C-alpha positions as CSV (number, residue, x, y, z in Angstrom):
1,X,-115.2,270.2,-64.9
2,X,-114.2,267.9,-62.1
3,X,-110.1,267.7,-61.7
4,X,-110.1,265.6,-58.7
5,X,-110.7,262.0,-60.1
6,X,-107.8,260.7,-61.4
7,X,-109.5,257.8,-63.1
8,X,-111.3,259.8,-66.0
9,X,-111.5,263.3,-67.3
10,X,-114.7,264.8,-68.7
11,X,-114.5,267.3,-71.3
12,X,-116.8,269.7,-72.3
13,X,-117.4,268.5,-75.7
14,X,-118.8,265.6,-74.2
15,X,-116.3,263.0,-74.5
16,X,-114.9,261.3,-71.3
17,X,-111.6,259.2,-71.5
18,X,-111.3,256.6,-69.3
19,X,-107.6,256.3,-68.0
20,X,-105.9,252.8,-69.7
21,X,-108.7,252.2,-71.6
22,X,-107.7,250.8,-74.9
23,X,-108.8,249.2,-78.1
24,X,-105.8,248.1,-79.8
25,X,-103.6,244.8,-80.5
26,X,-99.9,245.4,-79.5
27,X,-97.9,245.0,-82.6
28,X,-96.1,241.4,-82.8
29,X,-92.5,240.3,-84.4
30,X,-92.2,236.6,-85.3
31,X,-91.8,235.6,-81.8
32,X,-93.9,238.2,-80.0
33,X,-93.5,242.0,-79.6
34,X,-89.9,243.3,-80.3
35,X,-88.4,244.7,-77.1
36,X,-85.3,247.2,-77.2
37,X,-82.0,245.7,-78.3
38,X,-83.8,242.4,-79.3
39,X,-84.6,241.0,-82.9
40,X,-88.4,241.6,-83.5
41,X,-90.6,243.2,-86.5
42,X,-89.0,246.1,-87.9
43,X,-91.2,248.8,-89.9
44,X,-90.3,250.7,-92.8
45,X,-90.8,254.5,-92.1
46,X,-91.3,255.4,-95.8
47,X,-94.4,252.6,-96.1
48,X,-97.9,252.7,-95.4
49,X,-100.3,255.7,-95.7
50,X,-98.5,257.9,-93.2
51,X,-95.8,258.2,-96.1
52,X,-97.8,260.6,-98.0
53,X,-98.6,262.8,-94.9
54,X,-94.6,263.7,-93.7
55,X,-95.5,267.4,-93.1
56,X,-98.4,266.6,-91.0
57,X,-96.2,263.6,-89.2
58,X,-93.2,265.9,-88.4
59,X,-96.0,268.6,-87.2
60,X,-97.8,265.8,-84.7
61,X,-94.3,264.9,-83.4
62,X,-93.4,268.3,-82.5
63,X,-96.7,268.9,-81.1
64,X,-96.3,266.1,-78.7
65,X,-92.8,266.6,-77.6
66,X,-93.7,270.3,-76.7
67,X,-97.3,269.3,-75.2
68,X,-95.1,266.7,-72.9
69,X,-92.3,269.1,-72.1
70,X,-94.1,271.6,-71.4
71,X,-96.7,269.8,-69.3
72,X,-93.7,268.7,-67.2
73,X,-92.6,271.8,-66.6
74,X,-95.9,272.9,-65.0
75,X,-96.2,270.3,-62.6
76,X,-94.7,270.5,-58.9
77,X,-90.8,269.1,-59.1
78,X,-91.0,265.7,-56.6
79,X,-87.3,265.5,-56.6
80,X,-87.4,262.5,-59.5
81,X,-86.3,262.3,-62.8
82,X,-88.6,261.1,-66.0
83,X,-87.3,257.6,-65.6
84,X,-87.7,257.4,-61.9
85,X,-91.0,258.7,-62.3
86,X,-91.6,256.3,-65.0
87,X,-90.8,253.1,-63.2
88,X,-92.8,254.9,-60.2
89,X,-95.9,254.8,-62.2
90,X,-95.3,251.5,-63.8
91,X,-94.8,249.7,-60.1
92,X,-97.8,251.7,-58.9
93,X,-100.1,250.3,-61.8
94,X,-98.8,246.7,-61.6
95,X,-98.6,246.7,-57.8
96,X,-95.9,244.3,-57.9
97,X,-93.4,243.1,-60.6
98,X,-89.9,240.9,-60.9
99,X,-87.2,243.4,-61.7
100,X,-86.9,241.4,-64.8
101,X,-90.1,242.1,-66.1
102,X,-89.7,245.8,-65.1
103,X,-86.4,246.6,-67.1
104,X,-88.0,245.1,-70.1
105,X,-91.1,247.0,-69.7
106,X,-89.4,250.1,-69.0
107,X,-86.8,249.5,-71.9
108,X,-83.7,249.9,-69.2
109,X,-80.6,247.7,-68.7
110,X,-80.5,246.2,-65.6
111,X,-77.4,248.3,-64.1
112,X,-79.8,251.5,-64.8
113,X,-82.9,249.5,-63.3
114,X,-81.0,249.0,-60.1
115,X,-79.9,252.7,-59.6
116,X,-83.3,253.7,-60.2
117,X,-84.6,251.1,-57.6
118,X,-81.6,252.8,-55.4
119,X,-83.3,255.9,-55.5
120,X,-86.7,255.0,-55.0
121,X,-86.5,252.4,-52.3
122,X,-84.7,254.5,-49.8
123,X,-87.5,257.0,-50.0
124,X,-90.0,254.3,-49.1
125,X,-91.7,254.5,-52.4
126,X,-91.2,251.0,-53.4
127,X,-90.4,248.0,-51.7
128,X,-87.7,245.1,-53.0
129,X,-87.7,241.5,-51.8
130,X,-86.4,238.2,-53.1
131,X,-88.8,235.8,-54.4
132,X,-89.5,233.4,-51.5
133,X,-90.2,230.3,-54.3
134,X,-87.1,231.2,-56.4
135,X,-84.2,232.8,-54.6
136,X,-83.0,234.0,-57.8
137,X,-85.5,236.4,-58.7
138,X,-86.1,239.7,-57.2
139,X,-89.3,241.4,-57.0
140,X,-90.4,245.1,-56.4
141,X,-94.0,246.0,-54.8
142,X,-95.5,249.4,-54.3
143,X,-95.7,251.0,-51.0
144,X,-98.6,252.9,-49.7
145,X,-96.4,256.0,-49.6
146,X,-95.6,255.3,-53.3
147,X,-99.1,254.7,-53.9
148,X,-100.1,258.1,-52.2
149,X,-97.3,260.0,-54.1
150,X,-98.5,258.5,-57.6
151,X,-101.7,259.4,-57.2
152,X,-100.8,262.8,-56.6
153,X,-98.9,263.4,-59.9
154,X,-101.5,261.5,-61.6
155,X,-104.2,263.8,-60.3
156,X,-101.9,267.1,-60.8
157,X,-101.1,266.0,-64.5
158,X,-104.8,265.3,-65.3
159,X,-105.9,268.5,-63.8
160,X,-103.4,270.8,-65.8
161,X,-104.0,268.7,-69.0
162,X,-107.7,269.3,-68.5
163,X,-107.5,272.8,-67.9
164,X,-105.5,273.3,-71.0
165,X,-107.6,271.0,-73.1
166,X,-110.7,273.2,-71.8
167,X,-109.4,276.2,-73.2
168,X,-109.7,275.0,-76.4
169,X,-112.8,275.3,-78.8
170,X,-115.5,272.7,-78.3
171,X,-114.7,271.2,-81.6
172,X,-110.9,271.0,-81.2
173,X,-111.7,269.1,-77.6
174,X,-113.8,266.4,-79.6
175,X,-111.2,266.0,-82.0
176,X,-108.7,265.3,-79.2
177,X,-111.1,262.7,-77.4
178,X,-111.6,260.9,-81.0
179,X,-108.0,260.7,-81.3
180,X,-107.1,259.2,-78.1
181,X,-107.3,255.6,-79.5
182,X,-104.8,256.1,-82.3
183,X,-102.4,257.9,-79.8
184,X,-102.3,254.9,-77.5
185,X,-101.9,252.7,-80.2
186,X,-99.0,255.1,-81.1
187,X,-97.5,254.8,-77.4
188,X,-97.6,251.0,-77.5
189,X,-96.0,250.8,-80.7
190,X,-93.1,253.1,-79.7
191,X,-92.8,250.8,-76.8
192,X,-92.9,247.6,-78.5
193,X,-91.6,248.0,-81.6
194,X,-88.0,248.6,-83.0
195,X,-87.8,250.9,-86.0
196,X,-84.5,251.3,-88.0
197,X,-83.1,254.8,-88.1
198,X,-80.0,256.0,-90.1
199,X,-77.2,257.3,-87.7
200,X,-77.2,261.1,-86.9
201,X,-73.9,262.7,-87.9
202,X,-73.2,266.2,-86.3
203,X,-70.8,268.5,-88.0
204,X,-67.5,267.5,-87.3
205,X,-68.3,264.5,-85.1
206,X,-68.8,260.7,-85.4
207,X,-72.4,259.1,-86.2
208,X,-74.6,258.5,-83.2
209,X,-77.0,255.8,-82.5
210,X,-80.7,256.5,-81.9
211,X,-81.4,258.4,-78.4
212,X,-82.2,256.5,-75.3
213,X,-85.9,256.9,-75.3
214,X,-85.3,256.7,-71.3
215,X,-82.6,259.4,-71.5
216,X,-82.7,262.0,-68.3
217,X,-82.9,265.0,-70.9
218,X,-86.0,267.1,-72.0
219,X,-86.9,266.0,-75.3
220,X,-86.2,268.2,-78.0
221,X,-88.5,269.2,-81.0
């Protein structure tokens, strides 16, 4: 298996998964995709066919969380937090973005994004500049060093993930290939749509809101 090409991974079971290939529509609220902290579409967790498969949904969630956590543990440390890596990947993919657009896409408040950019810019990974047509608008652009680092990270992650997938029986490899479009749609739904969640009350503590999706800790099961 070729582990050096970040654009696609060909599995022995006969499936080829192009990076970034999608075939789904972005879920929309009344005025477009709902963003963190803004009104938009709300989804009833108890509605739909998934409600009849609660145990399987729970197993899927745990498996995805463990996969993401253990994959991250097997990638060489580059000295960046998960949020910083996510911002770097987004800017590398888009090449140039307004800060406001980047904050919206990543689900970060301006002060948090400012801290992230303040970490990446001195490292020479991104470049911040003012829009020449509108001095009120700040942009960030990827640098050659940022592109090089993101390419290495992407190749390393793909190689590790492909090695683990290749160790599975052929029929399970094909099952994973077949479910890629559904997982991509799920990832986009998680980004774009707010789902109401009951407050969590720890023993002897006050109720807590939903966990920040860009928190720096490792996801728990």
